[in-house]
N, C-alpha and C positions, 0 to 999 in steps of 0.2 A: 601526388595530388588526385589521380584519379582513385589509386587505393583509398584512399582515405575517404573520398566521398561514397565509395562503395561500402566500406565498413560502416559508415554511419547509418545509411539506408538500410542494411541488413539489420541492424540493431532496433529498428521501427517496424511495428507490425503493419500490414496492408490497410487497417482501420485509421492509422494516424499519419496517412499520405501527406497530410498539409505540414504536419510537425517534422516529417522525412525530408520534405522539401526545405522547410526553414534550417533545419539542422545541416543539409549538404550547402545551402549558402552560407550559413555561418562558418563552416569548415573551409570553403573557398575563401571566404573574406577574411578568416584569421590567418590563413596562409600569405595571403596577400597585405597584412598588417592592418586590417580595419575588421570593424563588425557594426551591425545595426542593432541597437539597444530599443527595444520596443516599449520598455515600461521598467522606469526604477522604484521600488519599493522605497517608501518615507520611513518605515519602521514604525508608524503609529497605527491608527485607525485603519490603514489600508493593508496591514500586515508586515511580518519581518520573519525572515531567513526561509524563502520558498524551498520547498525539497519534492522529490519525486518526478516522474514524468508529468509533462502537460497531456491534456485530452483535447482533441479537437472535434467539434460538431460539423454538421453539413453546412452551416452558414459561415464557417470559420472562425467561430468563435473558441478561444483556448479557456480551458478549466484548470485549475492547480491548487494548492494547499500551501500555506506558510503555516510552519512549526510554532510562531509567536507571532505577538502584535494582534491587531484588533481591537484591544480595550487595554485599560491601564491596572488590569487586576495582576494581583502575584502570582498567583497560579503555582503555589510551590516553590516561587523563586525568592530571593532577597531584594528583588527589583520589580516594579510594575511594568513588566514588560508584554504581559498580555497572555492566552492561551493558544494562540492560533486562529487562524480564517480559512475558509474556501473563497476563492475569487473567480472571476470571469475576466476576461480580456476582449474586448471588441474591437476589431479591425477598423482602420479608419474609414469614415463615410466619403472622404473626397481625399485626392492626392495630395500630400504635403501634411495632412492632418495626423496626429498621434492615436495610437490604441488608448481606448478607454478602459480603465479599471474600476470594476465594480465588485464590492465585497458582499457574498451572497450569504454567509453566515459568519459570525464571529463567536467562538466558543467561551462558554462561561467558566468552564473549570469546575463544574459540579457532575450533576447526573448525565449531562450531555456529552462527557469528556473533554480531554484536553490535549494539545500537541497534535494535532493531524500528521501522518507520516505516509510515507509510500505514495502511489498514484491512485487517481480517482478512476473509476469505471462507469459506464453508463448503461442503462438499459434503452430497449427499443423505443421507449417513449420520451428518453432524454433525460430521465432521472439520475442524479449521481449517486455514486456509493463509494464509501473509502472507511478509513480505520482512525482512531484516535488512540495513541499509545497510552494516556493515562486518563484520569477521571472515570466516570461512570458510578454506579451504585457502590462497588466497593474499591475504587480507584485503581481499576486493573484494565481500563480502556475499553473502548467500544467500538462497535462496526454501526455506521449510520448511512442514513438515507438522506439526500436532499430533494424533494420533490418539484419538479420543474411547475411553474406556475401557468395557468390556462391562458393568459395573456403577457405579452412582452414585458408592460409595467407592472405586473404582478409580483408578489412575495413567494420567494422560494420556501417551501417547508420542511423544517428539519425534524427528523425522527430517529431515535434510537431503536436498532434491529436488535441488538444483542451487547449486555454489559457481562465482562467477563468476571467470574468470581475467583479465580486464581485459587492458591490452596490456603485456605484461612489459617491453619493450625501450622503451616509450615514444613509439613512432614506429608508423605502421602501424594496421591493423585488427584488433578483437578483438571479444569476446563481451559488453562491458559491465563498468560498475563502479557500485556503488551503486545497488541496485535499489529503485524504488518500489513502491506496491501492486500487487496483481495481480487478476485476474478470470477467471472461469470462461465457456467457452463450452458450447453445447449437449453437443458431443462429450467435454468433460472435459479440453479443452486449456487451458492457463494462458496468458493475455496480460498484459506488463507493461512497464515502460519502465525504464533506467536513467539517471542525470542525468550520467553521466561515462562514459568507456571508449567503445567502439564504433570511431569513428576519432580518432586522436591526432596531433598536429603537434608537433615540438620546439619548445621555446619556452626563453628564458632564465629559469632559476629552476624548470623542470620542464615535463614535457608538457603541452600544452592539449588536452583530449579534450571530445566533443561529447554523447555519450551515445546510446542506442539504444532500439527497439521491439523486445520479443522474445515468442517463442511457447515454451512448455514444453509437450511431448507426453507424456502417460503412456506407461509402458512395456507391452508386449504381456503380459509375465509379471512377477508382483508383484515378485520380487526384482530385476528389471533396473533400470537407472538411467532417469531421464527424460531425453529429449532436447531440446536447447535449439537454436533458430534463431533469427538475428538477422533480422527482418524489415526492418529500417530502421537505417541509420545517419546519425545528423546530423552535417552537414560545417560547415567553416570560415564558408561564407556561407548566410545565410538562417536559419530557425529552428534551436536548438539548447537543450541543457540542461533536459529535461522535468522537472518536479520534481513529477508528479503521475502517477496511472496513467492508462489508456485505457478507454473506454467501447465497446460493440459496438452497431449497429443490428441489424435483423432480417435483414440480407444477409449479416451477419459482417465488414462493413468496421468499420474502429477509429477511434476520433477521440481526440484528446489535445491538450494545451497544452505550451507550452515557456517557460521563464523568459525566455530571452535573446531578443529581437525581440517578446516579447508576442505569441507567436503562437499559432493554432488550426489543426490539420494533419488530414487523412484518409489512412488508408491503405486503398487498396481492394484488398479479395481477389482473387486471381487466378481466373480462370474454370476453369483447368485444372492439375491437379499439374505441379509442375515450374517452373511461371511464377513469377516473383517479383510481390511485392506493389507498386502503385503508391502513391508519396505525392502527395498534393497539398495545397499551402496553402491554407487557406480565410481566412485572415486572418494578416498581416504589419503590425505596427505602423510598422515602419521603412520600409515599402514600401507602406503605404496612408494614407488619412487617419486622423488620430489620434482615437479614441473615448475621452473622458476615464476612463470608469467601466470601461473594458476593459483598463486597463494592467496589466501583468505578471500574467496569469491564473494560478492555482493548480489549479484543477480544471476540470472540465466535466461537464455532466449533461445528460440527454436527458427532457425533460418530456412525459408522456403524452398522447396526442392524443384 
């Protein structure tokens, strides 16, 4: 039991202490044969199919995303199950009360994006950032910001920071398609991955694309667009199809995982401006001895030392 609690706490960063406590409590209760459900999604306007990790603010509010729900839009499906939501869960005001869910944004499936995936991150002002796997100007996904209102009764403001273009011709190189979650560095840049796009090869039945690692740099002026740079394009050989985001070490190097080849990679930050990031394979299941519990990694974390 103690081992289970320690493992769950290690999987959560110091910034998510509230969630870590919830996970530890859940683990202990689960082992004892019980659990506390703080909110059940109804599958309609409140959202459907939550995914990714929860984010906690200083007041104890939780933030997350649902892949579907929010509206009755078809959103590329045969059923009107919606395009996803961003939600807030507010803790009970009094003992015995329930948590209160508020939908901060309902995706419309157009230029704003659809199907938010991965986890949210927040800046110092409490604004939320995340990704939608589809939609946008070219239906290749978006990176978005939800700006916190100045008052508790105000409305959150949704803004697309970047809409991926993919590879329109289906052959060659592009900026990526299908973004996963993003993270901040100390300078305010965002880093993430796309599970498709990047480099594409023509194949019978449609192009075969391998994914990217990208950086979004904030503008010098507030109304200017964010600038996207592709740090690495995965190729036909070796690791490809990242289905989770990346993490940063203290030197600013990036680490991530890939679905194909069940790999772990490092991107080494260049020492001088204008130089390219250097990709290094740390583990490749197809090129190394198989470790059974390491098959098809979906995420990576760095435990504190």
